[in-house]
N, C-alpha and C positions, 0 to 999 in steps of 0.2 A: 516255716513257709512265709514267703514275702506276700505283701498285699496284692501285688500284680499276679502272682501264681494263683492266689486264692480267687481272684476275679476271673482268670482264665478257666479254672476248674468249675466255677459256678456257671460260667457262660456255656461250657461244653455240656453241662447237665441240662440246662434249660434252653439252649440256643435253638434246637430244631423246632420247638413250638413257636418261636418268634419268627422263624424263617418261612413258616407255612403261609401260603396266600389266603387271605380271608375268603370265606365261602360267599358266593353270590346269594343275595336275598331271593328267595322264591317268590314268585308272584302270588298274591292272595286270590282266592276265588271271587272276591268282590272288586278286583281291579277292572274287569270289563264293565260291570254295572256302573261303577263310579265314572268311568270314561264317558259312557252314554249319558249318565246323569249330569255331568258337568257340561257336556255339549248342549243338552236340553236347557240347562240353566242360562248359559250364554245366549242362546237363541231367545229365551223368554225375556231376558234383559233388554234386547233390542226393541221389543214391543212395549217397553215402559210398564210392564206388568209388575204388580206388587207380589213378592214371593216371601213366604215365611217358612218356618220349620215344618209346619203341617203339610204344605204343598210338596216340600222336598221329600218328606217321609212317604207320602202317597205315591209320588213318582218312583221312588226307590223300590217300593213294594211291587209296583206294576212292572218295572224293568226286571227285577230278580225273578218274578213269577214267569215272565215271558222267556227268560233264559233257563228256566228249570231249576232255580235255586230255591228249594222249599224251606230250608232251615234259617233263612234270614229274618231277623226281627229289626225293624226300624226303631230302635230304642233311643232314648234321649242321649245316652252315652255315645251311640253311633253318630247321631246328628251333630253332637258337639265336636267329635273328632273329625267329622267330615268338614265342618266349618274351619277348624284349625288347619287341616291339611291343605285346604284351598284358599286360605286367607279371606274367609267370608265373615262379615260382621253386620250387625243390625245398625241401620241409620234412619234418621227421621227423613221422610220424603218432603221435599220442598216443592209444593205444587205450582206456586206462582212463577218460579224461576223458569219453568218450561214454557210458559205462555209468553214471557217477555223476550223479545228479540234483541240481543245485545247490540247488534249493528244499528238497529233503529234508535236505541237509546243513545248511542254515541253520536249518531247523526243529529238527533234532536238537541243534544247538549251542545254540539259545536255550531249548529246553524240556527235553530229556532230560539233556544234559550237566551242567547245574547241580544236578539231582537226584542224579546219580551222585557228583559231587565234593563234595557237601555234607558238611562235617565233616572234610575233608582239606585239608591245607596243600599249596601248589604243590610243595614239595620231596618230598611223599609220593605224588605222582601220577607214575607211571612208564609210559612208552610203549616197547614192544619191537617190533622189526620185523626182518626178515631180507632179505638181498640175495645175489645170485649174484656171485661174483668170478671172472671169466675171466682168470686170471693170465698166460696165454700169448697172449692176443688182441692182434693188431697193430692200430695205428691205421687208420682207414678212408681216410685221405688221406695223401699223402706229397709231399715237395718234389722236383721233378725238372726236367730241361730240357724246353723246349717241343718239341724235335725227337724226344724219346724217347717210345716207347709205354709205358704204365704198366699192368701186369697184376699182379694179386695172386694169392696162392695160396689154398688152402683155409683157411677160418677155423678157428682152434683152438676146440674145445669143452671143453677141460680147465677144470674149475671147482671151486671150493669154495663152501660156503654159510657166510655170516657172520651171526650173530645179534647185533644191537646194541640197547642200551637206554639211556635217559636220562630223568631226571625233568623236570618241567615248567618249573622255573626254571633248569635247566642247571647246577646245582651238583654233580650226581652223575652219573657215567657208569658203567654196568655194564661189567665186564670182557668184551670181545667173546668170543663162542663161535664157533670155527671148526670146521666139519664137513667132513671130508675122506674120501676112500675108504680111507685107511690109518691105522691107529693110530699107527704110527711111520714116517713118510716117511723115505726114505733120505737126503734132503738135510738132515734134522735129527738125524742119528745122533750127532753130537758136541755137540748143544745140550742143556744140562741144564735150562734154564728158558726158557719162552716168555712173551711179554707178553700172551698170550691163553689162554683155556681151549680145549682141543681134544678132539674126539671123532670117531668115524668110523662110516660105514655103506657099503654096497656102491655106492650111487650118489651119495654126498656130499650128499644132500638131508635135510631135516628129517623125522624120524620121530616117532611118538607116544612111543616110549621116550626119545628124545633130549629132546623137549619136557618130558616128565614129570620127567626127571632135572634139567633146567635149573630148573624151577619149584620142585622140592624144595630144591635148593641155594640158590635165591633166598629161600625161606621161612626156611631156617636162618640165612642171612646177616642178614636183617632181624629175625628173632626173637631172635637173639643180642643185638641192640642194643635190644630191647624197642620195636620200631617197627611201625607198621601202614602198609601201602601200598595204593594202588589201582592195579592193573595193567591197561593197555590192550594188547591183542594182536589181530591180525586173525583172520578166520575161515578159517584154513587147515584142511584135512581132518585134519592130524596133531595139531592143537591140542586138540580135545576129549578 
């Protein structure tokens, strides 16, 4: 028997199974609840509400109970598959971006900023900002075995405030100012010189007195070099 005859023989044996049309997928009992749930999710997003897996589970149980589906369990597996089916992921919420109007920023950059910086070189324009440094804060994620449960402790709220400054062309960085609760922390008792300026107040935040002292020192520093600068700083209550 030739190879072609053998192929024809095998095709006639298994051909009908290949020629059959695929069966259409039956709709699952949860198709209607998921449609309602997805509509609720989209509506909740328009209100800028924060939604996590717990909210989705509670809503899913409410919807299925209303539809008379008693055997539904909003398990972790179900919520995981629900997220994958509808392309849902967890993201960090950026609160400040909602407050800022992009059009106002563009108008200010194109109209007001050139007026303010007129007559100043880029090396003379300095921006100062502060940030909180939570030096004992542990990472929010960890590497562990699949079989292990992962529970974290209370997040540390120990912090210092750090004031940072740099000019527009990046050629000069101001010495960072660290604001702590204590003037002489015990851990630095044998340290004679630090690579930063340090000050203190009861809550390690920026105060009016701290800000005034910083500005006076900056004025002396630039005045000694016979320089003029344009300083940008945010509208914190302590700054005026």
